[in-house]
C-alpha positions as CSV (number, residue, x, y, z in Angstrom):
1,M,40.7,46.4,16.9
2,P,38.0,45.2,19.3
3,V,37.9,41.6,20.7
4,L,34.6,39.9,20.2
5,I,33.6,37.5,23.0
6,T,30.4,35.4,22.2
7,V,28.6,33.9,25.2
8,L,26.8,30.8,23.9
9,L,23.9,30.6,26.3
10,D,22.4,27.5,24.7
11,I,25.6,25.5,25.4
12,V,26.4,25.6,29.1
13,F,28.9,23.2,30.7
14,L,32.0,23.1,32.8
15,T,35.3,23.4,31.0
16,L,38.8,24.6,31.9
17,V,41.0,26.2,29.3
18,G,44.7,26.0,30.1
19,N,45.3,27.5,33.5
20,L,43.1,30.6,32.9
21,L,40.6,29.7,35.5
22,K,40.7,27.6,38.6
23,S,37.2,28.1,40.0
24,A,33.8,26.7,39.1
25,V,32.5,28.1,35.9
26,K,29.1,29.2,34.5
27,F,29.6,30.4,30.9
28,N,31.4,28.8,28.0
29,I,32.8,31.6,25.9
30,D,34.3,31.8,22.4
31,I,36.8,34.6,21.8
32,D,37.7,36.2,18.4
33,L,41.0,37.9,19.0
34,N,41.7,39.3,15.6
35,N,38.1,40.0,14.3
36,D,38.4,37.5,11.5
37,N,35.1,35.8,12.3
38,K,37.0,32.7,13.5
39,K,37.1,31.4,17.0
40,D,40.6,31.8,18.4
41,G,40.0,30.5,21.9
42,K,37.5,29.5,24.5
43,I,37.2,30.4,28.2
44,N,34.7,29.9,31.0
45,I,33.8,32.3,33.7
46,D,31.9,32.6,36.9
47,L,31.2,36.2,37.6
48,K,30.5,35.5,41.2
49,E,34.2,35.0,41.6
50,E,36.7,37.9,41.3
51,F,36.6,38.6,37.5
52,K,39.4,40.4,35.7
53,L,39.0,39.6,32.0
54,L,41.8,42.0,31.0
55,D,44.2,39.7,32.8
56,F,43.5,37.0,30.1
57,F,45.4,39.0,27.5
58,S,49.2,39.4,27.3
59,D,48.8,42.9,25.8
60,D,48.7,45.1,28.8
61,K,47.5,48.0,26.7
62,K,44.2,46.2,26.0
63,S,41.3,48.3,27.3
64,K,37.7,47.7,28.2
65,E,36.7,49.8,25.2
66,E,38.2,47.2,23.0
67,L,36.2,44.2,24.4
68,V,32.6,43.4,23.3
69,F,30.5,40.7,24.8
70,I,27.8,39.2,22.6
71,F,25.0,37.2,24.3
72,D,23.4,35.1,21.6
73,D,20.0,33.3,21.7
74,L,19.0,34.8,25.1
75,E,15.5,33.5,24.7
76,R,16.7,29.9,24.3
77,T,18.9,29.7,27.4
78,E,18.0,27.1,30.1
79,I,19.8,29.2,32.7
80,N,17.6,31.3,35.1
81,L,16.9,34.5,33.2
82,K,17.3,36.7,36.2
83,E,20.8,35.2,36.8
84,V,21.8,35.8,33.2
85,L,20.6,39.4,33.2
86,G,22.3,39.9,36.6
87,Y,25.6,38.9,35.0
88,I,25.0,41.2,32.0
89,N,24.2,44.0,34.4
90,Y,27.5,43.3,36.2
91,L,29.4,43.5,32.9
92,V,27.8,46.8,31.9
93,E,27.4,48.7,35.1
94,Q,30.1,47.3,37.4
95,S,32.9,46.4,34.8
96,N,31.9,48.9,32.1
97,F,32.2,46.4,29.2
98,K,30.3,46.8,26.0
99,V,27.5,44.2,25.6
100,I,25.3,43.1,22.7
101,I,22.3,40.9,23.3
102,V,20.9,38.9,20.3
103,A,17.4,37.6,21.1
104,N,13.9,37.1,19.9
105,E,12.0,39.3,22.3
106,E,8.6,37.9,21.3
107,K,9.6,34.6,23.0
108,I,10.8,36.3,26.3
109,D,7.8,36.4,28.5
110,S,9.2,38.2,31.5
111,S,8.3,41.4,33.2
112,F,11.8,41.3,34.8
113,Y,13.3,41.5,31.3
114,K,11.2,44.5,30.4
115,E,12.4,46.4,33.5
116,F,16.0,45.3,32.8
117,K,15.7,46.5,29.2
118,E,14.5,50.0,30.2
119,K,17.3,50.3,32.8
120,V,20.3,48.7,31.2
121,I,19.9,48.5,27.4
122,G,20.9,51.6,25.6
123,K,19.7,51.0,22.0
124,T,17.5,48.3,20.4
125,F,17.7,47.3,16.7
126,E,15.2,45.2,14.9
127,I,17.0,42.9,12.4
128,E,15.2,41.8,9.2
129,H,16.7,39.4,6.8
130,D,16.6,39.5,3.0
131,F,14.9,36.1,2.4
132,K,15.8,36.1,-1.3
133,E,19.4,36.6,-0.5
134,V,19.4,34.0,2.2
135,L,17.6,31.5,-0.1
136,N,20.1,32.0,-2.9
137,Y,22.9,31.5,-0.4
138,F,21.4,28.2,0.7
139,I,20.9,27.1,-2.8
140,E,24.4,28.1,-4.0
141,K,25.9,25.7,-1.5
142,K,24.3,22.7,-3.2
143,T,26.2,20.8,-5.9
144,D,23.7,18.3,-7.4
145,I,20.8,18.6,-9.7
146,S,18.6,20.1,-7.0
147,K,20.6,23.3,-7.3
148,K,19.5,24.0,-10.9
149,I,15.9,23.1,-10.1
150,L,15.7,25.2,-7.0
151,K,17.3,28.2,-8.7
152,E,14.7,28.1,-11.5
153,N,11.9,28.1,-8.9
154,T,13.1,30.5,-6.2
155,Q,10.1,32.8,-6.8
156,I,7.7,30.0,-6.0
157,I,9.6,29.2,-2.8
158,E,9.6,32.8,-1.8
159,D,5.9,33.2,-2.5
160,I,5.2,30.1,-0.2
161,Y,7.5,31.6,2.5
162,R,5.7,34.9,2.4
163,K,2.2,33.3,2.6
164,A,3.3,31.1,5.4
165,R,4.5,34.0,7.6
166,Y,6.8,31.6,9.3
167,N,10.2,33.3,9.7
168,N,12.3,30.3,10.6
169,L,15.4,30.2,8.3
170,R,16.7,27.1,10.0
171,H,13.6,25.2,9.0
172,I,13.9,26.5,5.4
173,A,17.4,25.2,5.3
174,Q,16.1,21.8,6.5
175,I,13.4,21.8,3.9
176,L,15.9,22.5,1.2
177,L,18.0,19.6,2.4
178,D,14.9,17.3,2.5
179,F,14.1,18.4,-1.1
180,E,17.7,17.7,-2.2
181,Y,17.4,14.1,-0.8
182,F,13.9,13.7,-2.2
183,I,14.7,14.8,-5.7
184,K,17.4,12.2,-6.1
185,K,14.7,9.5,-6.1
186,I,12.9,11.0,-9.1
187,D,13.9,9.8,-12.6
188,E,15.6,12.4,-14.8
189,K,12.9,12.1,-17.5
190,Y,10.3,13.5,-15.0
191,L,12.6,16.3,-13.8
192,K,12.5,17.8,-17.3
193,N,8.8,18.7,-17.1
194,K,8.9,22.2,-15.8
195,E,5.2,22.5,-15.1
196,F,5.2,19.3,-13.0
197,I,8.4,20.4,-11.1
198,S,7.0,23.9,-10.3
199,I,3.8,22.4,-8.9
200,L,5.8,19.7,-7.0
201,I,8.0,22.3,-5.3
202,K,5.0,24.5,-4.5
203,I,3.2,21.6,-2.6
204,F,6.4,20.2,-1.2
205,F,7.4,23.5,0.5
206,A,3.8,24.4,1.5
207,I,3.2,21.2,3.4
208,S,6.7,21.0,4.8
209,I,6.4,24.5,6.3
210,E,3.0,23.8,7.8
211,L,4.3,20.6,9.3
212,K,7.4,22.3,10.8
213,S,5.3,25.2,12.1
214,G,2.9,22.8,13.8
215,N,-0.2,23.9,11.8
216,L,-0.4,20.4,10.2
217,T,0.1,17.0,11.7
218,K,0.7,13.5,10.4
219,E,-2.8,12.6,11.5
220,E,-4.3,15.5,9.5
221,L,-2.5,14.4,6.4
222,L,-3.8,10.9,6.8
223,K,-7.3,12.0,7.8
224,K,-8.0,13.3,4.3
225,E,-8.5,9.9,2.9
226,D,-10.0,8.3,6.0
227,Q,-12.8,10.8,6.6
228,S,-15.6,11.6,4.2
229,S,-15.2,15.1,2.9
230,L,-18.4,15.2,0.9
231,D,-20.8,15.5,3.8
232,K,-18.7,17.9,5.9
233,K,-19.1,21.6,5.8
234,E,-16.0,22.3,7.7
235,K,-12.8,21.9,5.8
236,T,-9.9,19.8,7.2
237,A,-6.5,21.3,7.9
238,I,-5.0,20.0,4.7
239,E,-7.9,21.4,2.6
240,K,-7.3,24.8,4.3
241,I,-3.6,24.6,3.5
242,Y,-4.3,23.8,-0.2
243,E,-6.5,26.8,-0.4
244,K,-4.0,29.0,1.5
245,Y,-1.2,28.3,-1.0
246,D,-3.5,28.1,-4.0
247,V,-2.6,24.5,-4.8
248,K,-6.0,22.9,-4.5
249,R,-6.3,22.4,-8.3
250,Y,-3.1,20.4,-8.4
251,L,-2.9,17.9,-5.6
252,L,-0.4,15.4,-7.0
253,F,-0.3,12.8,-4.2
254,E,-2.6,11.5,-1.5
255,G,-2.0,12.3,2.2
256,K,-0.5,8.9,2.9
257,E,2.1,9.4,0.2
258,W,3.1,12.8,1.6
259,V,3.5,11.2,5.0
260,K,5.9,8.7,3.5
261,I,7.8,11.4,1.7
262,L,8.0,14.1,4.3
263,L,7.7,12.4,7.7
264,D,8.6,8.7,7.5
265,N,11.1,8.9,4.6
266,S,9.9,5.4,3.7
267,I,8.8,5.9,0.1
268,T,11.0,3.9,-2.4
269,K,12.3,5.2,-5.6
270,E,10.2,2.7,-7.6
271,E,7.0,3.7,-5.7
272,L,7.6,7.4,-6.1
273,N,8.3,7.2,-9.8
274,N,5.2,5.0,-10.3
275,L,3.1,7.7,-8.5
276,I,4.6,10.4,-10.7
277,S,4.1,8.5,-13.9
278,D,0.4,8.1,-13.0
279,T,-0.2,11.8,-12.8
280,I,-1.7,13.6,-15.8
281,F,1.5,15.3,-16.6
282,F,3.1,12.1,-17.9
283,K,0.1,10.2,-19.4
284,K,0.1,9.5,-23.1
285,D,-3.4,11.0,-23.2
286,K,-2.5,14.0,-21.0
287,R,-4.0,16.2,-23.6
288,S,-7.1,14.1,-24.2
289,S,-10.4,15.8,-24.6
290,W,-11.4,15.5,-20.9
291,V,-8.1,17.1,-19.8
292,K,-8.5,19.9,-22.2
293,L,-12.1,20.4,-20.9
294,W,-10.7,20.5,-17.3
295,Y,-8.6,23.5,-18.6
296,Y,-11.7,25.1,-20.0
297,T,-10.6,28.6,-19.2
298,E,-7.9,28.3,-21.9
299,L,-10.4,27.4,-24.7
300,S,-12.2,29.4,-27.3
301,D,-16.0,28.9,-27.8
302,K,-15.3,26.9,-30.9
303,E,-12.7,24.7,-29.3
304,F,-14.9,24.1,-26.3
305,A,-17.9,23.0,-28.4
306,N,-15.7,20.4,-30.3
307,I,-14.1,19.1,-27.1
308,I,-17.2,18.7,-25.0
309,E,-18.9,16.9,-27.9
310,D,-15.9,14.4,-28.0
311,V,-16.1,13.9,-24.2
312,I,-19.8,13.2,-24.4
313,S,-19.4,10.8,-27.2
314,K,-16.7,8.8,-25.4
315,F,-18.8,8.9,-22.2
316,K,-21.7,7.4,-24.0
317,K,-19.5,4.6,-25.3
318,C,-18.0,4.0,-21.8
319,E,-14.5,4.6,-23.1
320,Y,-13.3,6.1,-19.8
321,E,-12.1,2.9,-18.1
322,I,-9.7,4.5,-15.6
323,P,-11.9,5.2,-12.5
324,E,-10.4,8.6,-11.8
325,H,-10.8,9.7,-15.4
326,F,-14.4,8.5,-15.3
327,I,-15.1,10.5,-12.2
328,H,-13.5,13.6,-13.7
329,V,-15.7,13.3,-16.8
330,I,-18.8,13.0,-14.5
331,A,-17.8,16.1,-12.6
332,L,-17.1,18.1,-15.7
333,L,-20.4,17.1,-17.4
334,I,-22.4,18.0,-14.3
335,F,-20.6,21.3,-14.0
336,F,-21.2,22.3,-17.6
337,R,-24.8,21.1,-17.4
338,K,-25.4,23.4,-14.4
339,N,-24.0,26.2,-16.6
340,K,-26.2,25.3,-19.6
341,L,-23.3,24.2,-21.7
342,C,-23.9,20.4,-21.8
343,E,-26.8,18.7,-23.6
344,L,-27.0,15.8,-21.2
345,T,-29.3,16.1,-18.2
346,I,-28.3,15.0,-14.7
347,E,-30.6,12.0,-15.1
348,D,-28.9,11.1,-18.4
349,I,-25.5,11.3,-16.7
350,K,-26.6,9.2,-13.8
351,S,-28.1,6.6,-16.0
352,Q,-25.0,6.3,-18.2
353,V,-22.8,6.0,-15.1
354,E,-24.8,3.0,-14.1
355,N,-24.5,1.5,-17.6
356,C,-20.8,2.0,-17.7
357,I,-20.2,0.5,-14.2
358,K,-21.8,-2.7,-15.3
359,K,-19.3,-2.8,-18.2
360,Y,-16.4,-2.0,-15.9
361,H,-17.0,-4.9,-13.5
362,N,-14.4,-7.1,-15.4
363,N,-12.1,-4.2,-16.1
364,E,-8.5,-4.5,-14.7
365,N,-8.3,-0.8,-13.9
366,W,-11.4,-1.1,-11.7
367,K,-10.1,-4.3,-10.1
368,S,-6.8,-2.9,-9.2
369,R,-7.7,0.7,-8.1
370,F,-9.5,1.5,-4.9
371,I,-10.9,5.1,-5.1
372,K,-10.8,7.1,-1.9
373,D,-13.6,9.4,-0.8
374,S,-11.4,12.4,-1.5
375,S,-10.8,15.0,-4.2
376,I,-7.1,14.0,-4.2
377,N,-6.6,11.4,-6.9
378,R,-3.8,10.0,-9.0
379,T,-4.3,12.3,-11.9
380,G,-2.9,15.2,-9.8
381,L,-6.0,17.3,-10.7
382,E,-8.9,18.1,-8.4
383,Y,-12.4,17.0,-9.3
384,I,-14.1,20.2,-10.6
385,N,-17.0,21.5,-8.5
386,K,-16.6,18.6,-6.1
387,E,-19.1,20.0,-3.6
388,D,-22.0,20.0,-6.0
389,K,-24.9,17.9,-4.5
390,D,-25.6,16.0,-7.8
391,F,-21.9,15.2,-8.2
392,Q,-21.7,14.0,-4.6
393,E,-24.7,11.6,-5.1
394,I,-23.2,10.1,-8.3
395,F,-19.7,10.0,-6.8
396,K,-21.0,7.9,-3.9
397,I,-22.5,5.4,-6.3
398,V,-19.2,5.1,-8.1
399,L,-17.3,4.7,-4.9
400,K,-19.7,2.0,-3.7
401,E,-19.4,0.0,-7.0
402,N,-15.7,0.5,-7.2
403,K,-15.3,-0.8,-3.7
404,L,-17.3,-4.0,-4.5
405,I,-15.3,-4.6,-7.7
406,Y,-12.0,-4.0,-5.9
407,Q,-12.8,-6.1,-2.8
408,E,-13.9,-9.0,-5.0
409,A,-10.7,-8.8,-7.0
410,E,-8.7,-8.6,-3.8
411,R,-10.4,-11.7,-2.3
412,N,-9.6,-13.6,-5.5
413,K,-6.0,-12.4,-5.4
414,I,-5.7,-13.3,-1.7
415,Q,-7.1,-16.7,-2.4
416,Q,-4.6,-17.3,-5.1
417,L,-1.8,-16.1,-2.7
418,I,-3.0,-18.5,0.0
419,E,-3.1,-21.4,-2.4
420,K,0.5,-20.6,-3.4
421,F,1.6,-20.2,0.2
422,L,0.1,-23.5,1.3
423,E,1.6,-25.3,-1.7
424,S,5.0,-23.7,-0.8
425,L,4.5,-24.9,2.7
426,K,3.9,-28.5,1.5
427,K,7.0,-28.4,-0.7
428,F,8.7,-26.3,1.9
429,D,10.0,-23.6,-0.5
430,E,12.0,-21.8,2.2
431,E,13.0,-18.9,0.0
432,F,9.4,-18.1,-1.0
433,L,8.1,-18.5,2.6
434,K,10.7,-16.1,3.9
435,Y,9.9,-13.5,1.3
436,F,6.1,-14.0,1.7
437,L,6.0,-13.8,5.5
438,L,9.0,-11.6,6.3
439,R,8.7,-9.1,3.5
440,E,5.5,-9.1,1.5
441,Y,3.2,-9.8,4.5
442,S,5.5,-8.8,7.4
443,I,2.9,-6.3,8.8
444,K,-0.2,-7.4,6.7
445,P,-2.5,-10.0,8.1
446,I,-2.8,-13.1,5.9
447,F,-3.3,-16.1,8.2
448,N,-6.8,-14.9,9.1
449,N,-7.8,-15.9,5.5
450,I,-6.5,-19.5,5.9
451,D,-8.5,-22.5,7.1
452,S,-6.9,-23.6,10.3
453,N,-7.8,-27.3,9.9
454,N,-6.1,-27.4,6.5
455,F,-3.1,-25.6,7.8
456,V,-2.7,-28.1,10.7
457,K,-3.0,-31.0,8.4
458,I,-0.2,-29.7,6.2
459,L,1.9,-28.9,9.3
460,I,1.8,-32.4,10.8
461,E,2.7,-33.9,7.4
462,M,5.9,-31.8,7.0
463,E,9.3,-33.2,7.7
464,N,10.6,-32.6,11.2
465,K,13.4,-30.3,10.1
466,N,11.0,-28.2,8.0
467,I,8.7,-27.8,11.0
468,V,11.6,-26.3,12.9
469,K,12.6,-24.1,10.0
470,F,9.0,-22.9,9.6
471,H,8.9,-22.1,13.4
472,D,12.0,-20.0,13.0
473,I,10.4,-18.0,10.2
474,L,7.3,-17.4,12.3
475,S,9.4,-16.4,15.3
476,S,11.2,-13.8,13.1
477,R,7.8,-12.4,11.8
478,Y,6.3,-12.0,15.3
479,A,9.5,-11.0,17.2
480,D,8.8,-8.2,19.6
481,T,12.0,-6.4,18.4
482,N,10.4,-5.7,15.0
483,Y,9.0,-2.2,14.5
484,F,7.3,-0.3,11.8
485,N,6.4,3.4,12.2
486,N,7.4,3.2,15.9
487,K,5.0,0.4,16.5
488,K,5.7,-3.3,17.1
489,N,4.9,-5.4,14.0
490,N,2.5,-7.5,16.2
491,C,0.1,-4.6,16.5
492,Y,-0.6,-4.8,12.8
493,L,-1.3,-8.6,12.9
494,T,-3.9,-8.9,15.6
495,E,-6.5,-10.1,13.1
496,E,-4.6,-13.3,13.0
497,L,-5.1,-14.1,16.6
498,D,-8.2,-16.3,16.2
499,F,-6.5,-18.3,13.5
500,W,-3.6,-19.1,15.8
501,K,-5.8,-19.9,18.7
502,S,-7.7,-22.4,16.5
503,V,-4.4,-23.9,15.2
504,Y,-3.2,-24.3,18.8
505,K,-6.4,-26.0,19.9
506,N,-6.5,-28.4,16.9
507,L,-2.9,-29.3,17.2
508,N,-3.2,-29.8,20.9
509,N,-6.1,-32.2,20.5
510,I,-4.2,-34.2,17.9
511,L,-1.1,-34.4,20.1
512,Q,-3.1,-35.5,23.2
513,N,-4.7,-38.3,21.2
514,R,-1.4,-39.7,20.1
515,K,-0.6,-42.7,22.3
516,K,2.8,-43.6,21.0
517,P,5.6,-41.1,21.6
518,S,7.6,-40.0,18.6
519,L,10.2,-37.4,17.6
520,K,7.6,-35.6,15.4
521,T,5.2,-35.5,18.4
522,L,8.0,-33.8,20.5
523,I,8.8,-31.3,17.7
524,L,5.1,-30.5,17.1
525,S,4.6,-30.0,20.9
526,Q,7.5,-27.6,21.0
527,F,6.0,-25.8,18.0
528,N,2.7,-25.5,19.7
529,D,4.2,-24.3,23.0
530,S,6.1,-21.6,21.1
531,L,3.0,-20.7,19.2
532,K,1.2,-20.1,22.5
533,N,4.1,-18.2,24.2
534,E,5.5,-16.2,21.2
535,I,2.5,-15.4,19.1
536,I,-0.9,-15.9,20.9
537,N,0.2,-14.4,24.2
538,E,1.9,-11.5,22.5
539,L,-1.1,-10.7,20.4
540,E,-3.5,-11.0,23.3
541,E,-1.3,-8.8,25.5
542,Y,-1.3,-6.1,22.8
543,L,-5.0,-6.2,22.4
544,Q,-5.5,-6.1,26.2
545,S,-3.2,-3.0,26.6
546,K,-5.0,-1.3,23.7
547,K,-8.4,-2.0,25.4
548,S,-7.1,-0.6,28.7
549,N,-6.0,2.6,27.1
550,L,-9.5,3.3,25.7
């Protein structure tokens, strides 16, 4: 029975096993003495020294024909390739041992290797794996609910794998592990919807593979919602990927959500389930007339006539109060008008859009939803015929009005928050102040919306001990040890710099005009000094470094 000796070229270090070797070593070697696929020992060798491997075995009948060296991952070794191949040549030609090399030759860019192969290597075999078998093996090792879901969707995963042409099984195993972790955050009621799950798996694996292969970056995922896609002829990387895997009609989440899911691992269970519940798969009106119209290829002529009539009727009554639904209806009506299947003209549609927007100004759905300039939306369905010029024109009108409505609502909301914050500061509600500044607004600017004079007035009227406690809260918020997405929290709060400069200046003037010393004066002076050193200087330093890097 042959002895298998595996030379791990990607793990090179100095080790001595028993008293086998006394000299310096080069290779760390695992030995399988009984061919049971288990490591029975480990030795280290330096082939520059006198090398008699047969001396390592007590059985003096052991012959060279019974020893097989396996050099694994040759392309990944950090050892000089010529040196490694020289050792292999020594084993084959000088010592007459059998040697197997396992390597990805496409990643070995060396003319020396080609010459070596022609001279030394006897036979070459190309190894192809059975992906379906490997995938099933990976899935069978799982024990939770992901196992059942993955087994039901192996064909989808295989199709994605084939289209990707990315033969990295290690990464597939990692993606399966990521999916196992991800699926635990989804409520069971959503996992029962097979249509949703199949689409989720399709997009999850498609984006994951493209990220791991380097064809897609975090910036590209985020760019979708930051750049206008309506006026660009060239598609972004994410758009190309959606088309490549035929998922462009079912987009599910925005790019920023996929970043949280796949890269930052920062999406909470509550946030994820809210996103899922907002998709069309789980809406009570998921089979409403506009959705049926979106699936128009499934309709008969009679069904289509009845459904589009219902959609037009509701559109005229401004019943589509959810912005994304409203936009879907606009896109559908324009599409069917262009195909002579809608009675409304483009001007009729545009006029009605303007009428409805006036009505929606006080609608909570429009106040709370900010629509991005993107075909990806919360329904999980792509806007039909989104590149049509008439749709683009009307879409821009809707985006503009939605932005105005949303911003006005946000200003009102912020003003209410500021009033609550200042009131809490007066009463010194420590629990609320910590939650507000260290959690809710830990990386979101808020002080830039506060009047600095009013703030200073409240500050100097606070009890001494509360001034100190408030200072401690601020110090925690601006501490340079706080990071979010590998950036210091301060870099997200630079908009507050002018506010704190104004506070420092106002408070300094008040303190200088105080003629009689007091404990409060001392505490406020200490507060102001800390404000300058811990907040103002830090924010200025970050802005200066950012400017220097431009």
